[in-house]
C-alpha positions in Angstrom: -0.3 0.1 -0.1 3.5 2.1 0.1 4.0 2.4 -3.1 0.3 3.3 -3.0 0.4 6.2 -1.1 4.2 7.0 -2.6 1.7 7.3 -5.9 -0.4 9.2 -5.0 1.9 11.2 -3.6 4.3 12.3 -7.1 0.8 11.9 -9.2 0.0 15.3 -6.9 3.7 16.8 -7.4 3.5 16.0 -10.6 0.3 18.9 -11.0 1.6 22.0 -9.7 -1.1 24.3 -10.1 -3.2 26.0 -6.6 -5.9 23.8 -5.7 -7.9 23.6 -3.5 -8.3 21.6 -1.0 -10.7 19.2 -1.3 -9.1 19.2 -5.2 -6.0 17.9 -4.1 -7.6 15.2 -2.0 -9.7 14.5 -5.0 -6.6 13.9 -7.0 -5.1 11.9 -4.6 -8.3 9.4 -3.9 -8.6 9.5 -7.8 -4.7 8.0 -8.0 -5.3 6.0 -4.8 -8.1 3.7 -6.0 -7.5 3.2 -9.3 -4.4 1.8 -8.3 -6.0 -0.4 -5.3 -6.5 -3.9 -6.8 -9.4 -4.2 -4.6 -12.4 -1.6 -3.8 -11.3 1.0 -0.4 -13.1 2.5 2.4 -13.6 5.2 3.5 -12.1 4.2 7.0 -8.7 2.9 4.8 -8.2 5.8 3.2 -9.1 8.0 6.2 -5.9 5.7 7.5 -4.1 5.7 4.9 -4.5 9.8 4.8 -5.2 11.8 8.0 -2.1 11.6 9.7 0.5 13.3 6.0 -3.0 14.9 5.3 -4.5 16.6 8.2 -8.8 15.5 7.5 -11.2 14.2 8.4 -13.5 11.2 6.9 -16.1 13.8 6.6 -13.4 15.6 4.4 -13.1 12.1 2.4 -16.4 11.7 2.0 -17.0 15.0 0.5 -14.0 14.5 -1.9 -15.5 11.5 -3.2 -18.9 12.5 -3.6 -17.1 15.4 -5.5 -14.7 13.0 -7.3 -17.8 10.8 -9.1 -19.7 14.1 -9.7 -16.5 15.1 -11.6 -15.4 11.3 -13.1 -19.5 10.6 -14.5 -19.6 11.3 -18.9 -15.5 9.8 -18.2 -14.5 5.8 -19.1 -14.7 5.5 -15.8 -17.3 6.1 -12.9 -16.8 5.6 -9.1 -19.7 3.5 -7.9 -19.7 2.6 -4.0 -19.7 -1.0 -2.9 -20.3 -2.3 0.1 -16.6 -2.7 0.9 -16.1 0.1 -0.6 -15.1 2.5 -3.3 
């Protein structure tokens, strides 16, 4: 999972555009979810990101909702399943 976090951080670092907190969180979540072999729950995402980014579960849920909206009409969609996203 460390490799997944490193990939997400690299993706965020490669885009120096001044982003809002949720935009950055959305980009990191998208990278984590795409790199993961299994769905990730909000709890798992919180454990991965809370100490480094200082985000709460509510922040993660909000960012996931925003990401789902932004992904509409793209080749992939974000869907919540029983075990996560």
